[in-house]
C-alpha positions as CSV (number, residue, x, y, z in Angstrom):
1,M,0.0,0.0,0.0
2,E,1.6,3.2,-1.2
3,T,0.7,6.4,0.8
4,L,0.3,9.6,-1.2
5,T,2.3,12.6,-0.2
6,G,2.3,16.3,-1.1
7,E,-1.0,17.4,-2.8
8,G,-2.1,13.8,-2.8
9,S,-2.3,13.8,1.1
10,R,-5.7,15.5,0.7
11,L,-6.9,12.1,-0.6
12,E,-5.5,9.9,2.2
13,P,-8.2,10.5,4.8
14,F,-10.7,8.8,2.4
15,R,-8.7,5.6,2.1
16,T,-10.4,3.5,4.9
17,E,-13.9,4.2,3.8
18,L,-13.1,3.7,0.1
19,T,-11.5,0.3,1.0
20,G,-14.7,-0.7,2.8
21,Y,-16.8,0.3,-0.2
22,C,-14.5,-1.6,-2.7
23,Y,-14.4,-4.6,-0.4
24,R,-18.1,-4.9,-0.3
25,M,-18.2,-4.5,-4.1
26,L,-15.4,-7.0,-4.9
27,G,-15.4,-9.5,-2.0
28,S,-11.6,-9.6,-1.8
29,G,-9.3,-7.7,0.5
30,F,-6.5,-8.0,-2.1
31,E,-8.7,-6.6,-4.9
32,A,-10.1,-3.9,-2.7
33,E,-6.6,-2.6,-1.8
34,D,-5.7,-2.6,-5.5
35,A,-8.9,-0.8,-6.5
36,V,-8.4,1.9,-3.8
37,Q,-4.8,2.4,-4.7
38,E,-5.7,2.9,-8.4
39,T,-8.5,5.2,-7.3
40,L,-6.2,7.5,-5.4
41,V,-3.5,7.4,-8.0
42,R,-6.0,8.4,-10.8
43,A,-7.4,11.2,-8.5
44,W,-3.9,12.5,-7.7
45,R,-3.1,12.7,-11.4
46,S,-6.3,14.6,-12.0
47,L,-6.3,16.9,-9.0
48,D,-5.5,19.9,-11.1
49,R,-8.6,19.3,-13.1
50,Y,-10.9,18.6,-10.1
51,D,-13.8,21.1,-9.9
52,G,-15.3,21.3,-6.4
53,R,-18.4,23.1,-7.8
54,R,-19.5,20.0,-9.6
55,A,-19.0,17.4,-6.8
56,S,-17.4,17.2,-3.4
57,L,-14.0,15.5,-3.2
58,R,-15.6,12.5,-1.5
59,T,-18.2,12.1,-4.2
60,W,-15.6,12.5,-6.9
61,L,-13.4,9.7,-5.3
62,Y,-16.4,7.4,-5.0
63,S,-17.2,7.9,-8.6
64,I,-13.7,6.9,-9.6
65,A,-13.7,3.9,-7.3
66,T,-17.1,2.8,-8.6
67,N,-16.0,2.9,-12.2
68,I,-12.8,0.9,-11.3
69,C,-14.9,-1.7,-9.4
70,L,-17.4,-2.0,-12.3
71,D,-14.5,-2.5,-14.7
72,M,-13.0,-5.2,-12.5
73,L,-16.4,-7.0,-12.2
74,R,-17.2,-6.8,-15.9
75,S,-15.7,-10.2,-16.8
76,A,-15.4,-11.8,-13.3
77,Q,-17.4,-14.6,-11.9
78,R,-19.4,-14.0,-8.8
79,R,-17.4,-14.7,-5.6
80,A,-19.2,-16.9,-3.0
81,V,-18.7,-18.8,0.2
82,A,-18.4,-22.6,0.1
83,V,-22.0,-23.2,1.4
84,D,-23.3,-21.5,-1.8
85,L,-21.3,-23.6,-4.2
86,G,-22.7,-27.1,-3.6
87,P,-24.1,-29.6,-1.2
88,A,-22.5,-30.3,2.1
89,S,-19.7,-32.9,2.2
90,S,-19.3,-35.8,4.7
91,P,-16.6,-35.8,7.3
92,G,-14.6,-38.6,5.6
93,A,-14.8,-37.2,2.1
94,D,-11.7,-36.0,0.3
95,I,-11.6,-32.2,0.5
96,G,-10.5,-32.0,-3.1
97,E,-8.3,-29.4,-4.7
98,P,-8.0,-25.7,-3.8
99,S,-10.4,-23.5,-5.7
100,A,-9.2,-20.8,-8.1
101,E,-8.4,-17.4,-6.6
102,R,-11.6,-15.7,-7.9
103,V,-14.1,-18.3,-6.7
104,L,-14.4,-17.6,-3.0
105,V,-14.9,-14.4,-0.9
106,H,-11.7,-13.5,0.9
107,P,-11.3,-11.9,4.3
108,I,-10.1,-8.4,5.1
109,P,-8.4,-6.8,8.2
110,D,-10.7,-4.5,10.2
111,A,-8.0,-1.9,10.2
112,L,-8.2,-1.4,6.5
113,V,-12.0,-0.8,6.3
114,L,-13.3,0.3,9.8
115,S,-13.1,3.5,11.6
116,L,-14.0,2.8,15.2
117,D,-14.7,6.5,16.0
118,G,-18.3,7.6,16.6
119,D,-21.4,6.2,18.1
120,P,-21.1,2.5,19.2
121,E,-24.3,1.6,17.2
122,E,-22.7,3.0,14.1
123,V,-19.5,1.1,14.7
124,A,-21.6,-2.1,15.1
125,L,-23.4,-1.4,11.8
126,R,-20.1,-1.0,10.1
127,R,-18.9,-4.3,11.5
128,E,-22.2,-6.0,10.4
129,T,-21.8,-4.9,6.8
130,I,-18.3,-6.4,6.4
131,R,-19.2,-9.7,7.9
132,L,-18.3,-12.5,5.5
133,A,-21.9,-13.7,5.1
134,F,-23.1,-10.2,4.3
135,V,-20.4,-9.6,1.7
136,A,-21.1,-13.0,0.2
137,A,-24.8,-12.1,-0.1
138,L,-23.9,-8.8,-1.9
139,Q,-22.1,-10.8,-4.6
140,H,-25.5,-12.1,-5.7
141,L,-26.4,-8.7,-7.0
142,P,-25.5,-7.4,-10.4
143,P,-22.6,-4.9,-10.0
144,R,-24.6,-1.7,-10.5
145,Q,-27.3,-2.9,-8.2
146,R,-24.6,-3.8,-5.7
147,A,-23.2,-0.2,-5.9
148,V,-26.7,1.3,-5.4
149,L,-27.5,-0.9,-2.4
150,I,-24.1,-0.2,-0.7
151,L,-24.3,3.5,-1.3
152,R,-28.0,3.8,-0.2
153,D,-28.4,1.3,2.6
154,V,-24.9,0.9,4.0
155,L,-23.4,4.3,3.5
156,C,-26.7,6.2,3.7
157,W,-26.3,8.3,0.6
158,K,-29.3,10.1,-0.8
159,A,-30.9,8.8,-4.0
160,E,-30.0,12.1,-5.7
161,E,-26.3,11.7,-4.8
162,V,-26.2,8.1,-6.1
163,A,-28.0,9.1,-9.3
164,H,-25.4,11.8,-9.9
165,L,-22.5,9.5,-9.2
166,L,-23.8,6.8,-11.5
167,G,-24.9,9.2,-14.2
168,T,-28.6,8.0,-14.1
169,T,-32.0,9.1,-12.7
170,V,-33.4,9.0,-9.2
171,A,-36.2,6.8,-10.5
172,S,-33.6,4.3,-11.9
173,V,-31.7,4.3,-8.6
174,T,-34.9,3.7,-6.7
175,S,-35.9,0.8,-8.9
176,A,-32.4,-0.7,-8.7
177,L,-32.5,-0.5,-4.9
178,Q,-35.9,-2.2,-4.7
179,R,-34.7,-5.1,-6.9
180,A,-31.4,-5.4,-4.9
181,R,-33.3,-5.5,-1.6
182,S,-35.7,-8.1,-3.0
183,T,-32.7,-10.3,-4.1
184,L,-31.0,-10.0,-0.8
185,K,-34.2,-11.0,1.0
186,A,-34.5,-14.1,-1.2
187,V,-30.9,-15.0,-0.8
188,G,-30.8,-14.6,2.9
189,V,-27.9,-13.7,5.0
190,T,-26.3,-16.3,7.4
191,P,-27.3,-15.4,10.9
192,G,-24.5,-13.9,13.0
193,E,-23.5,-11.0,15.1
194,P,-20.5,-8.7,14.6
195,L,-17.8,-8.6,17.2
196,R,-19.2,-6.9,20.3
197,P,-16.3,-6.6,22.8
198,S,-18.6,-5.1,25.5
199,D,-21.2,-7.9,25.3
200,P,-20.6,-10.3,28.2
201,V,-22.6,-13.1,26.6
202,Q,-20.4,-13.0,23.5
203,R,-17.2,-12.7,25.5
204,E,-18.1,-15.7,27.6
205,L,-18.9,-17.8,24.5
206,L,-15.7,-16.9,22.8
207,S,-13.7,-17.6,26.0
208,R,-15.3,-21.0,26.3
209,Y,-14.8,-21.8,22.6
210,C,-11.1,-20.9,22.8
211,D,-10.6,-22.9,26.0
212,A,-12.3,-26.0,24.5
213,F,-10.4,-25.7,21.3
214,E,-7.0,-25.4,22.9
215,R,-7.7,-28.3,25.2
216,H,-9.0,-30.3,22.2
217,D,-12.1,-31.1,24.2
218,V,-14.4,-32.0,21.3
219,T,-17.4,-32.6,23.5
220,A,-17.1,-29.2,25.1
221,L,-16.5,-27.5,21.7
222,V,-19.4,-29.2,20.0
223,A,-21.7,-28.2,22.8
224,L,-21.1,-24.6,21.8
225,L,-22.2,-25.1,18.3
226,H,-25.8,-24.6,16.9
227,E,-27.3,-27.8,15.6
228,D,-27.2,-26.4,12.1
229,A,-23.7,-25.0,12.4
230,T,-21.4,-25.0,9.3
231,M,-17.7,-25.5,9.0
232,S,-15.6,-24.6,5.9
233,M,-11.9,-24.3,5.0
234,P,-11.2,-22.0,2.1
235,P,-9.5,-22.2,-0.4
236,Y,-11.3,-25.5,-0.6
237,T,-15.0,-25.6,-1.4
238,W,-15.5,-28.6,1.0
239,W,-17.9,-27.8,3.9
240,L,-19.9,-29.5,6.6
241,H,-23.4,-28.9,7.9
242,G,-24.6,-29.8,11.3
243,R,-23.2,-30.2,14.8
244,D,-23.0,-34.0,14.5
245,Q,-21.1,-33.9,11.2
246,I,-18.6,-31.4,12.6
247,R,-18.1,-33.6,15.7
248,L,-17.2,-36.6,13.5
249,A,-14.7,-34.5,11.6
250,L,-13.1,-33.3,14.7
251,L,-12.7,-36.8,16.0
252,A,-11.4,-38.3,12.8
253,P,-7.9,-39.7,12.8
254,G,-5.3,-37.1,11.7
255,A,-7.8,-34.2,12.2
256,A,-6.6,-33.4,15.8
257,C,-5.4,-29.9,16.5
258,E,-3.8,-30.9,19.8
259,G,-1.4,-28.3,21.0
260,A,-2.8,-25.6,18.8
261,R,-3.5,-22.1,20.1
262,L,-6.0,-19.4,19.1
263,V,-4.6,-15.8,18.9
264,P,-7.2,-13.0,18.6
265,A,-7.3,-11.3,15.2
266,Q,-9.3,-8.5,13.7
267,A,-11.1,-9.5,10.5
268,N,-14.4,-8.8,8.8
269,G,-15.9,-7.1,11.9
270,S,-16.3,-10.6,13.4
271,P,-14.9,-12.8,16.1
272,A,-11.6,-13.9,14.6
273,F,-8.5,-15.8,15.6
274,W,-5.2,-17.0,14.1
275,Q,-4.9,-20.7,14.6
276,M,-1.3,-21.3,15.6
277,R,0.1,-24.9,15.5
278,P,3.2,-26.2,17.1
279,D,6.1,-25.9,14.7
280,G,8.1,-28.9,16.1
281,D,10.7,-26.7,17.7
282,G,8.8,-25.5,20.7
283,G,7.2,-22.5,19.0
284,Y,4.1,-21.9,16.9
285,A,3.4,-21.1,13.3
286,P,0.2,-19.7,11.8
287,F,-2.0,-22.4,10.2
288,G,-5.1,-20.5,9.3
289,L,-7.3,-17.5,10.0
290,V,-10.6,-18.5,11.8
291,L,-13.7,-16.4,11.4
292,L,-16.7,-17.3,13.6
293,D,-20.4,-16.5,13.1
294,V,-22.1,-16.4,16.5
295,A,-25.8,-15.8,17.4
296,E,-27.8,-16.1,20.6
297,G,-24.9,-17.5,22.6
298,L,-23.9,-20.3,20.1
299,V,-21.4,-20.6,17.2
300,V,-23.4,-21.0,14.0
301,G,-20.4,-21.1,11.6
302,A,-16.7,-21.5,11.5
303,T,-14.6,-20.5,8.4
304,T,-10.9,-21.3,8.5
305,F,-8.9,-19.7,5.8
306,L,-6.0,-22.1,5.3
307,D,-3.8,-19.9,3.1
308,A,-2.1,-18.2,6.1
309,D,1.1,-17.4,4.2
310,R,-0.8,-15.5,1.6
311,L,-2.9,-13.6,4.2
312,I,-0.1,-12.5,6.5
313,P,1.2,-9.7,4.1
314,L,-2.3,-8.3,4.2
315,F,-3.1,-8.8,7.9
316,G,0.4,-8.6,9.4
317,S,2.1,-11.3,11.4
318,P,0.0,-12.6,14.3
319,A,1.2,-12.4,17.9
320,V,3.2,-15.6,18.7
321,P,2.1,-17.5,21.9
322,P,4.7,-18.3,24.4
323,R,6.9,-21.3,23.5
324,S,5.7,-24.7,24.6
325,P,7.4,-25.8,27.8
326,E,10.3,-28.3,27.2
327,P,9.3,-31.8,28.2
328,A,10.8,-32.9,31.5
329,A,13.9,-34.9,31.3
330,P,13.5,-38.6,32.2
331,T,14.6,-39.6,35.6
332,G,15.7,-42.9,36.9
333,P,18.4,-44.7,38.7
């Protein structure tokens, strides 16, 4: 990520919100960063021609970003989450080959898309609209409808502002918004709450989940899952449905995560953790990024992104847990 200096520094304050917008449009943290960088570079090159009487700087930047996103989406397939791509697998089934880069929705660090200033309810709304399930649902919309819904319902722009940005009429914007809302209602959004650090019920659930996971107590872990919970592991499209199926997978030979630790992460406005596994030398190495969907005191979905090495440049290196204690030396006569 290249920060603009000089005259371009006027544009930098918009980077976070533009990244959030582009992420919702594109469904990939990597592509969102690319789109925003291109937006700011194009704007910087055209600053001498910018006319503040025609549009605010913010509106002008969103116009550039929208056009870049629409261009990127023109020939791209719709990104999805694994549960949208086929029936559930069985615990013993081969997980297959990794999917192509553009098949699945990718995660994004909170720091790139969220400003935590302001009213707590507004912060919660921002978190809700970058949840993996919500971003995946947005991908069902045609690109222009997607832009309209994000601008109107997420960013709370007026219909007149959206019409001006898209070069269309208010009636057209209103019609597109109605169709987009109807599609989202039909698609449905996987239940789940954004991360709520001040919620004692959620804190207690996450604490118990981490404790059970790190002890590899499958019985205790499964007890925290909703009966219809799902588990998936991008970049594979393999996924499981139901508490009983997940239990069988966790108990399968070779599936144990004994000794693994969960380190808190900040991703998609959701409860998230780096799964760190013993590296064989007394330390730990990142294995995957875990995003949880929680609702009403239970875990309803767990998505573990296994391509940790690819995600670390975007997220930064996770905190490393203390090294495992050395085994005691044998004693005897």
